[in-house]
C-alpha positions in Angstrom: 230.4 69.0 132.2 227.0 67.5 133.0 225.5 70.8 134.0 224.1 72.8 131.0 223.7 76.5 131.7 221.0 78.6 130.1 220.8 82.3 129.3 218.9 85.1 130.9 218.6 88.8 129.9 220.6 91.4 131.8 220.3 94.8 130.3 222.2 95.1 127.0 223.6 92.8 124.3 227.2 92.9 123.2 228.1 91.6 119.7 231.9 91.5 119.4 233.3 94.9 120.0 230.1 96.7 118.9 227.5 97.6 121.6 223.9 97.4 120.6 222.3 99.7 123.1 218.9 99.0 121.7 219.2 95.3 122.4 219.5 93.5 125.7 222.8 91.9 126.7 222.5 88.3 127.5 224.9 86.2 129.7 225.2 82.5 130.3 223.9 81.5 133.7 223.2 78.4 135.5 219.5 77.8 135.5 216.9 75.1 135.3 214.4 77.3 133.5 213.0 76.5 130.1 215.5 77.7 127.6 218.3 76.9 125.2 221.4 75.6 126.9 224.9 75.8 125.5 228.1 73.9 126.3 230.2 75.5 129.0 233.0 75.8 126.5 231.0 78.0 124.1 232.0 81.7 124.0 228.7 82.8 122.3 226.1 84.5 124.5 222.8 83.2 123.1 219.7 85.4 123.9 217.0 83.1 125.3 214.3 83.9 127.8 211.7 81.8 129.5 208.2 83.1 128.5 205.5 83.0 131.2 203.6 80.0 129.8 201.9 77.1 131.5 203.7 73.9 132.4 203.3 72.7 128.8 204.1 74.6 125.7 200.6 74.2 124.5 198.4 75.5 121.7 194.8 75.0 122.9 195.4 71.9 125.0 198.3 69.8 126.3 197.7 67.4 123.5 198.8 70.0 120.9 202.1 70.6 122.6 205.2 69.6 120.6 206.5 67.8 123.7 203.3 66.0 124.4 202.4 64.7 120.9 204.0 62.8 118.1 202.7 61.4 114.9 203.2 57.9 113.4 202.3 57.2 109.8 202.9 54.2 107.6 201.8 54.0 103.9 201.6 51.2 101.4 202.4 51.9 97.7 200.6 49.8 95.0 203.0 47.4 93.4 205.6 47.6 96.2 206.1 45.3 99.2 203.5 45.8 101.9 204.8 47.8 104.9 201.7 47.7 106.9 199.2 44.9 107.3 196.1 44.2 109.3 198.2 41.9 111.6 201.0 44.4 111.9 199.8 48.0 111.1 202.8 49.6 112.7 205.9 47.6 111.8 208.3 50.2 113.0 206.5 50.9 116.3 205.0 54.1 117.5 206.8 57.4 117.7 206.6 58.7 121.3 206.5 62.3 122.3 209.8 63.8 123.5 208.3 64.7 126.8 209.9 67.3 129.1 213.4 66.7 127.9 216.0 69.2 126.9 216.0 67.8 123.4 212.2 68.2 123.2 212.3 71.8 124.4 215.2 72.6 122.1 213.2 71.3 119.1 210.7 74.1 119.6 213.3 76.8 119.3 213.2 78.9 116.1 209.5 78.1 115.8 206.2 79.6 117.0 204.8 78.4 120.3 201.5 79.1 122.1 199.9 78.5 125.4 197.3 79.6 127.9 198.5 81.9 130.7 197.6 80.2 134.0 195.3 81.6 136.6 193.5 84.0 134.2 190.2 85.4 135.5 187.1 83.8 134.0 185.0 86.0 131.7 181.7 87.3 133.1 178.9 89.7 132.2 177.1 92.2 134.4 173.6 93.3 133.4 171.3 95.9 134.7 168.0 97.4 133.5 165.1 99.7 134.5 161.7 99.6 132.9 158.5 101.6 133.2 155.2 100.1 131.9 151.9 101.9 131.5 148.5 101.1 130.2 147.5 104.0 127.9 143.9 102.8 127.5 142.0 99.5 127.8 143.7 98.0 124.7 147.1 99.7 124.6 150.3 99.4 126.7 153.7 101.0 126.5 157.0 100.0 128.0 160.1 102.2 128.1 163.3 100.6 129.4 167.0 101.1 129.8 169.2 98.1 129.5 173.0 98.0 130.1 175.7 95.4 130.4 179.4 95.1 130.8 181.5 92.2 129.6 184.8 91.6 131.4 187.7 89.3 130.7 186.3 88.5 127.3 188.3 86.4 124.8 190.3 88.4 122.2 189.6 87.3 118.6 192.4 86.6 116.2 192.0 85.5 112.6 188.8 83.9 111.5 188.0 81.3 114.2 191.1 81.7 116.4 192.0 83.5 119.5 195.3 84.8 120.6 197.7 87.6 121.5 201.3 87.6 120.2 203.5 88.2 123.2 206.5 88.3 120.9 205.7 91.4 119.0 208.5 93.9 118.4 208.1 96.6 121.1 206.6 99.9 119.8 209.7 101.8 120.9 211.7 100.3 118.0 209.2 101.0 115.2 210.9 104.3 114.5 214.1 102.4 113.4 212.2 101.6 110.2 214.2 99.7 107.6 217.2 99.6 110.0 215.3 96.7 111.6 216.2 94.6 108.5 219.9 95.2 108.8 221.7 91.9 108.9 223.8 91.5 112.1 225.8 88.5 113.3 223.5 85.7 114.3 224.1 84.7 118.0 222.0 81.6 117.4 224.1 80.4 114.4 224.9 76.7 114.8 222.5 76.4 117.8 219.1 77.1 116.3 218.6 75.9 112.8 214.9 76.8 112.2 213.1 80.0 111.5 215.1 83.1 110.7 218.2 81.8 112.5 219.4 79.3 109.9 222.1 81.7 108.5 225.2 83.3 109.9 223.4 86.7 110.0 219.9 87.7 111.0 217.7 90.8 110.8 218.4 93.0 113.8 214.6 93.4 114.5 214.3 89.7 115.4 216.9 90.2 118.2 214.8 93.1 119.6 211.7 90.9 120.2 210.9 89.9 123.8 211.6 86.2 123.1 213.9 86.1 120.0 214.4 82.4 120.2 210.8 81.9 119.0 209.2 83.3 115.9 206.0 83.9 117.9 204.7 83.4 121.4 201.0 83.2 121.2 198.9 83.6 124.3 196.0 81.3 123.5 192.5 82.3 124.6 193.6 85.6 126.1 191.0 87.1 128.4 191.9 90.7 127.9 188.7 91.8 126.1 185.9 93.9 127.5 182.7 95.5 126.2 180.0 97.9 127.3 176.4 98.0 126.0 173.7 100.7 126.6 170.3 100.7 125.1 166.9 102.6 125.2 164.1 100.2 124.5 160.5 101.2 123.7 157.6 98.8 123.1 154.0 99.6 122.3 151.3 97.0 122.0 147.7 97.5 120.9 144.9 94.8 120.7 142.0 95.0 118.3 138.8 93.1 117.6 139.1 89.8 115.7 142.2 88.8 117.7 144.0 91.7 116.1 147.4 92.8 117.4 149.8 95.5 116.5 153.2 95.6 118.3 156.2 97.8 117.7 159.5 97.4 119.4 162.4 100.0 118.9 165.9 99.8 120.3 168.5 102.5 120.2 171.8 101.2 121.4 175.6 101.4 121.4 178.0 98.5 121.8 181.7 99.2 122.5 184.4 96.6 122.7 188.0 95.7 121.9 187.1 92.2 120.6 184.5 90.7 118.4 183.6 87.4 116.8 185.6 84.3 117.6 183.3 81.9 115.6 183.4 83.4 112.1 182.9 80.0 110.5 179.3 80.3 111.5 178.4 83.7 110.0 181.4 84.6 107.8 182.4 87.6 109.9 186.0 87.4 111.1 189.6 88.0 110.2 189.0 91.8 110.4 188.4 94.1 113.3 191.1 92.2 115.2 194.1 93.5 117.2 196.6 95.6 115.3 199.1 96.3 118.1 199.5 93.5 120.5 201.2 95.8 123.0 198.6 98.5 123.0 195.1 97.0 123.6 193.7 100.4 124.7 193.9 101.5 121.1 191.6 98.6 120.1 188.5 100.0 121.9 186.0 101.0 119.3 182.4 100.4 118.2 181.8 96.7 117.9 181.1 95.1 114.6 177.9 93.8 116.2 176.7 97.4 117.1 173.2 97.6 115.8 172.4 101.2 116.6 168.7 101.3 115.4 166.4 98.3 115.4 162.7 98.6 114.7 160.5 95.4 114.5 156.7 95.7 114.0 154.5 92.6 114.0 150.8 92.5 113.3 148.0 90.0 112.8 144.3 89.8 112.5 141.5 87.3 111.8 140.0 88.6 108.5 136.3 89.5 109.0 135.0 87.4 106.0 132.6 84.5 106.1 129.6 83.3 108.0 128.7 85.5 110.9 131.4 88.0 110.1 131.1 91.6 108.9 131.6 90.8 105.3 129.9 87.9 103.4 128.1 87.0 106.6 125.4 85.1 104.8 127.6 82.5 103.1 127.5 78.8 104.1 128.8 75.5 103.1 131.6 75.3 100.6 131.6 79.1 99.9 132.1 79.7 103.6 134.9 77.1 103.7 136.7 79.1 101.0 136.0 82.6 102.1 135.9 82.4 105.9 138.4 81.5 108.6 141.5 83.3 107.2 144.1 85.0 109.4 146.8 87.5 108.2 150.1 88.0 110.0 153.2 90.1 109.2 156.5 91.2 110.5 158.4 94.3 109.3 162.0 94.7 110.2 163.9 98.0 109.8 167.5 98.0 111.0 170.5 100.2 110.5 173.6 98.7 109.0 176.5 97.3 111.0 179.9 99.1 111.4 182.7 98.2 109.0 186.2 97.3 109.9 188.9 98.1 107.4 192.3 96.3 106.9 195.5 97.3 105.0 198.1 95.1 103.6 200.8 93.8 105.8 204.0 95.8 106.1 207.4 95.7 107.8 205.8 95.4 111.3 204.0 92.3 110.2 207.4 90.6 109.9 208.1 91.3 113.6 204.8 90.0 115.1 202.3 92.8 114.6 198.6 92.0 114.2 196.4 93.0 111.2 197.6 96.3 109.9 194.9 99.0 109.4 194.8 101.9 106.9 195.6 105.5 107.5 192.6 107.9 107.5 193.1 111.4 106.1 191.8 113.7 108.7 188.9 115.8 107.6 188.1 113.7 104.5 184.4 113.2 103.8 183.9 109.4 104.0 180.5 109.4 102.3 179.9 108.4 98.7 177.2 110.0 96.5 174.3 108.0 95.1 171.4 105.9 96.5 172.3 102.6 98.2 171.1 100.6 95.2 172.8 102.7 92.5 175.6 101.3 90.4 177.8 104.1 91.6 177.4 103.1 95.2 178.0 99.4 94.4 181.3 100.5 92.8 182.3 102.7 95.7 180.2 102.3 98.9 182.3 104.9 100.6 185.0 107.4 99.7 188.0 105.1 99.3 190.3 108.1 98.7 190.1 108.9 102.4 192.3 105.8 103.2 195.8 104.9 102.3 198.5 102.4 103.3 200.5 103.4 106.4 204.3 103.8 106.2 206.2 100.5 106.0 207.1 100.3 109.7 204.0 102.1 111.1 200.6 101.2 112.4 197.5 102.7 110.7 195.5 105.4 112.5 192.1 103.9 111.5 190.2 102.6 114.5 189.6 98.9 114.9 186.0 99.4 113.6 185.1 102.6 111.8 182.3 104.5 113.6 181.0 106.2 110.4 181.1 103.4 107.8 178.0 101.1 107.9 176.8 98.3 105.8 173.3 98.7 104.2 170.5 98.5 106.6 167.7 95.9 106.6 164.3 96.7 105.1 162.3 93.5 105.2 158.6 92.6 105.1 157.4 89.1 105.7 153.7 88.1 105.6 151.6 85.0 106.0 148.0 83.8 105.4 146.6 80.7 107.1 143.2 79.0 107.3 141.9 76.2 109.4 139.5 73.6 107.9 137.4 71.3 110.1 136.9 68.1 108.1 135.4 66.1 110.9 135.2 66.4 114.6 138.6 64.9 115.1 140.2 65.7 111.7 141.4 69.2 110.9 143.4 70.7 108.1 145.5 73.8 108.3 146.7 75.6 105.2 149.5 78.2 105.4 151.0 80.5 102.8 154.2 82.5 103.7 155.9 85.2 101.7 159.4 86.3 102.8 160.7 89.7 101.6 157.5 90.4 99.9 158.8 93.5 98.2 161.9 91.7 96.9 164.2 94.3 98.5 167.9 93.4 97.9 170.2 94.0 100.9 173.7 94.6 99.7 176.6 92.8 101.4 179.5 94.4 103.2 181.9 96.0 100.7 185.4 94.8 100.2 187.3 96.1 103.2 190.9 95.4 102.2 193.0 98.1 100.5 193.4 97.0 96.9 191.8 97.2 93.5 188.3 96.2 94.8 188.5 98.3 97.9 185.0 99.6 98.8 183.2 97.6 96.1 180.1 95.5 96.7 179.8 92.3 94.7 176.7 90.5 96.0 173.7 90.7 98.3 173.3 89.0 101.7 169.5 88.2 101.7 167.5 85.8 99.6 165.1 87.1 96.9 161.4 87.0 97.5 160.5 83.5 98.7 157.0 82.0 98.7 156.2 78.7 100.5 153.0 76.8 101.1 152.2 74.2 103.7 149.4 71.8 104.7 149.1 70.3 108.1 146.6 67.6 109.1 145.8 67.1 112.8 143.8 64.1 114.0 
């Protein structure tokens, strides 16, 4: 026959005389939907559904779709006859994409596919704030403010620089089956799908329980299922002094909650952790954000030093002596910040085989997570937190650790930067400016995040994230 029927789910799946009540039954039906068709003479009911994907089976754009793209390559081997020349670089022509043909669609079966869900809402942010400012005296002002924001339809992060949500994860209701999920059962795709786990006469039963068993994964690319909330108390005090002196302190006490974090870890190294564990239970992913900076105090200060001609000190100097002593300005910035929350990750287990996200550890309830010793002691570097509080979850279970641990923090920042600069007037139109800058003047090492993966180095710190004390000098001529 010319018509090729496809398969649609309808309740249970029957394999021979045995009834698998935990699995859907599939029956051959006439359909033009995307799916694997079988000859009308076949007696095997092959379970295939049509996932709700865009018109193209696409990764991040239609160009990445297996039905929209095809590669052509020709190589020359030294000493062998030339296959490609400048005049004829493609002697065998160009391989064309399969296009929207049954053969092209069938070629994707047994593999992982991905695509954007059409008509998703665009992400947006709502912000609100309230501030009160008051002059305390003629030289001092204070501002107290509340700032809040809410992010909606944010992109869910996955891996290091990727986004995605696996729509083909084994439903949670089957997790309790444990190792039974690995039981080999007759493969209904045998002889029809040759890729992935379906290349043998039998297949692990867990694969047949997945929503779209004909694919190894169905990734929703750029899923806009994330959200965040931010609330902050902000206090700023500014005081002005003589000699263009200023002292300003700004303190923020805040809290940032979210179910997603960084999607551009290639820029700052943070990523691959704190991502979705259970693709079917996004409510469990809400936690502190890895970007939650609970306490942030920044103090900046500066003053023209009262030395030199006409100033309070050495006011009688002139000429070269005044050029050396007078006209200096001192500036500084002090930054004191709390550490960032830490996200932990366990090793993959049985659920990873059936589409789960990054597995997290189990936390022992009531266990004290703190570790003794000062932040810069060898003991703390070897064990930043009490690693005995965490363990691998059971083989077919998710860990109870939240996406980001609310109690574990990296070392905070304690940094002092200072600068001295002086202007020299060489002529009426020629001026010289000398600047000396010292970063991290007290050479305070800030430890990096500890190893967050369960294993031999779990909880250990191996390096620092800031640079050692750095001094730089600069000269600038203006004319």
